[in-house]
N, C-alpha and C positions, 0 to 999 in steps of 0.2 A: 582505382580512389576515382569516385566521381568534381568532379570538376569541370562540369561544363555551364556553369554559369558564373566562373570566373568575371570580375565586372570591374576595372578599368575604371575611372571618375579624373580626368585628366583633371582636378585642378582642388583636391584636397589630399588631410592627411592629419599626422594627429602622435600621442603618447596618450596615457591617461590614468586616472586614479578612480577605484572603483569598491564597494566593498566585495566581498566572494559571495557564494552559494545562490544569488538572485538572479539569473541571467533568462531571458525568458527563450523555453526549449524550438517553440517553430524560428527565431532568426537561426541566418547563414553567417557562420564567422567573419568579421569584417581581419583582415591584415592592414593595418595604418603603413606607407611609404611615407614617409616626412618629406618636407623641403631642404634645401640642404643649411640653412639657420638652425634650423632645430635639433638638429641632429648633435652628439659629444662628443665630445675626446676628453679623452685622461691622458694620463702620462706618469711613471713609476721612476722613482729615484731609487737607484742602485746603493750598494757598499760602495761601488767607487766614485759616488760622485764626492767631489769637494765643492762643497756653497761659498759662495762670494763670500767676501766684506757687507757688511751693512750698509749699505746705499745712503742711509741720509733722509728718504727720500719719504718716508712712512707704509714703504710697502713691505708689509712683514715677512720674512722669511720663509723658504718654502721649506719641510720639513720631509723625510723620509719619507717612500706607499706613497699609494697612488694620490694622485687630486687632479683635478682640473682645466681643461685649456680655454676648453668655447664654453661661455656663455651663454645659460637654454634656456628650457621652461622650466627642466628641474632644478635649477638654480636659481629661477625664478622665486620657486616657491621655497626654497630653502630660506632666499633673503631678498624680501620684497623690493630694496633699496637697486638693485640689479635692473630695473624695467626699464628693460631696453631691446626685447623684442617677444613677441607670444605667442603660445604654439599648438595655438587650436586649441583651447580651452573652451572654448563654449561649442565648437563638433562637437569633441568629448562628452560633453557636460548633455550635449545631446542625445547622444546614444545612449547615455546610461540614461535616460530618463523614458528609452525608448522600448529599455530593459538586455540596452547589452553589460560587459562585466570584464572586465581586465585579467584575462590569464582565465575565460574561461567559453567566450566565442568574441572580446576585444583584442586584436594583438599590434605589438608595435614592431617593424621592420627597420631601423636605424642602421646607418653606412658609413663609409666615409667618404663626404662627398670631395677628398682633396685627389681621389682618383677614380678620374673617370670608365668608363666605360669603352677598353678598346677596339680599336678595327679589329674586322675576322680576321684570323688569320695569324693576329698577335697574343702576346701574352699580357691578362691580368690581373696578378694573384689576388687582390684586395677587390675586384670584380666579381671575377670566379670566386671568393669566398664567401660576398655577401650570396651571390646567386645560391650559392649551395645551402645557404643558413636561410633564406628564404622560402627557397622548395622546400625542406624539413619541417617548419615552420606551418605553412600553409597545410601539407598533408597532417600534423598534431592537429591543426586548428580544423581540419574537417572529420578526422577520427574522433576527437572530443563533441563532433557535436553532430555523430550517429551520418558522419560521410555527406556531410554537404558540402556542396559546392559553395567554396571559399570567392567574396569579395572583397576584393584589391582596391583598396581609398589613398589614392596617390595626389600630393600638393606637389606644382610648381618644380623640381627638379626630381624630383621624387618620379615624377611623370616619366621624363627619361629611363633614368635607371630602371623602373618596371616595365616602361617597351621593351627594351630590347633584351631586359629578362623574359619575358615570353618567348623575343624571338628567336631564341639562342634553348628555348626551351621545346621538347618531341611535341607534336598536334596532339597526338595520341594525349601524354598529359594532360596537355594546359584545356582540354576541351573534357575529358571527365569532367624636297621639294625644292622641289630647285626652283626659279622663274628668271626672267628679266630685270622684273622691280627695278628700278635704279634705287639704290641703298645708302652711297654716297657718294655726293653731287661733287666737283670740281668744277673747274670751267674749261681744261683740256678734253677729259674723260668722267664717263660716271663710273659709278663701281654695283654689279648687280651681287646676287649672293653667290651668281657662276662665279663671279669675280675675285673672291674673297683673296684667295693667293695673292695676286696681285696686288689687291689693297694694302698686304699687311706688308709685302714687300717695300709699296710707297713711301705707307704709314713708319720703317726703319725700322721694322724689324729685320733678327738676323737670318743669314740662310736654313739657320739651324730652326728657328723658330717658323720659320714660315712653312720645315721639312715635317715636321713635325705636327704641323695640324693638317697637312695634304695629310699624312699616313696615317695620323690618329684620329683628328675629331675627324676631318672631311667623309670619311671611309663609312662611319659608325651614325652619323646620317645620313647618307647618301643610299644608306644599308635597312635602314628603318620600314615597316613593315606593320600592313593590316593586324591586329594581334590575332586574327581569327578565332578568336572569343565574344559572345558577347561583350559592348563596349558602351556609356558613356561617357559622353565628354561633357564637363559641365565649366561656361567659362564669362568671366564679367565682360561688360562690353559699356561704352556710356562718357568714359574716364579717355582723358586727352593722354597718347600714349605713342612713343617718336617711331618716329617708320621712317624717317631721312636723315641724312648727317650732311649737312652744305661746309666744304671749304672751301670754297670759293676762289680765293688764290693761289689751292693748292697747296694751304701752310698748317699740314697732318701737326702741328708741335700748337698751333693754334686750339683755343676755345670755338669749336662748331657752330653754324645755325642750327638748332633743332626741328625739324618739321613734326608738326605734331598730325597726326591719323587717332580712328579710333581701335580702342581696345581695353584694357584695364588697370594702365598705366605703366606695363610692366610686356604685360603679351599684347601683339597688336594685333587687329581684327584678319591681316593679311594674313598669319600664320595659323591662328582659330581657321581657318580658311582654307587653308593647306593641305590643314589636321582632315580633316571634313574629306575633300577631295581624296587623301589618300586613304581614308578610311570605308569610306562609303561608297566610292567606287572599284571595289574589290570586289567581284563578283562570292569570294569563297571568305568574306566574312560576313555573319551569322545573324549579327544583330547590329547597331549603330544607331548610336540617338545623338543630334548637339543639340545642348542647352547654351544660352543664350543671354545672362542674367543681367539687364539694363544695373548700368548705375552702379555697377559693383568692381574695388578694385581686387585687385590680383588677393593681398592677403579680408579680403571682407567677402572671399567667395568660404572662406574659414571664419570669419568670426562677427559679420550681419549675420543678426536674427533670420531677417526676409532669405538669403539664400542657405543657410544652417537648413530650414525648415524643406526648403528642395531638397537639398544635398539629400538628408535622412529620410525625403520620403519615395531618394531615388535606392535608395542601399533596402528601406524595409520592400522598396516593389521589388527586389530580389530575392524575398523570403517567401512571395506568394505564392 
């Protein structure tokens, strides 16, 4: 399979709705990996379920069968009154305008955001299932588009899922940061990213919770590697973003003083620069470009017109 031009854009995502049979044949297929707020959770009631009595709160009693637990873009389309979150409608429409079509060269890869990728050597059935499905989806997308390499477009948490996915796939298949900067400040001591376990203990987390951080969350981060496939990272900057928390008296139950720096309102600039160092300094990384878009928020990367033009331009560049 030809996947030499996988292109994770660490700032994008999507769901999509488009008419069939009008895709531009020269375009590389795109697979969109969303952030956590755009994934959909559903539950199903069986015959063993016993409905509770009416609550009197004017909330309709849920019937049997599948129903949505997590309101997302799809739900918004069905009921505009649920206008709580918009999931990349602008990005999808921008891609459609240049010839992308759902099910032909535009695909989505949702995941269960409740289950983070597991550390190496630990089982994670949910993430393993996602990885298997994503791999098969990419293979089918490539086959349906003349074996063209696939462009992976991710946003927010989807970027982490995608990076771990790529790291766990064979390089042959793919190619067909921690510092001492204080994050939490108190009168007696500071906590950097390397001290996070100690901070969690000081903040009152249980031994079991801290142990899960040490054995599950931390190893995932420490094992992040350059994907070793061409990568473009796009991030917003110029927006006040929390850099540090100050609990000067050491009372972690109180409200901290926030110290802002640069970033996109959610991801600070230091994190973006750490990604540049991690990927850009790897001698085996074939191509890496970091694009910083001024005065753009985290969600603005997939909704602001100027940002969308740059995103679509990079995607089209993968097809040239």
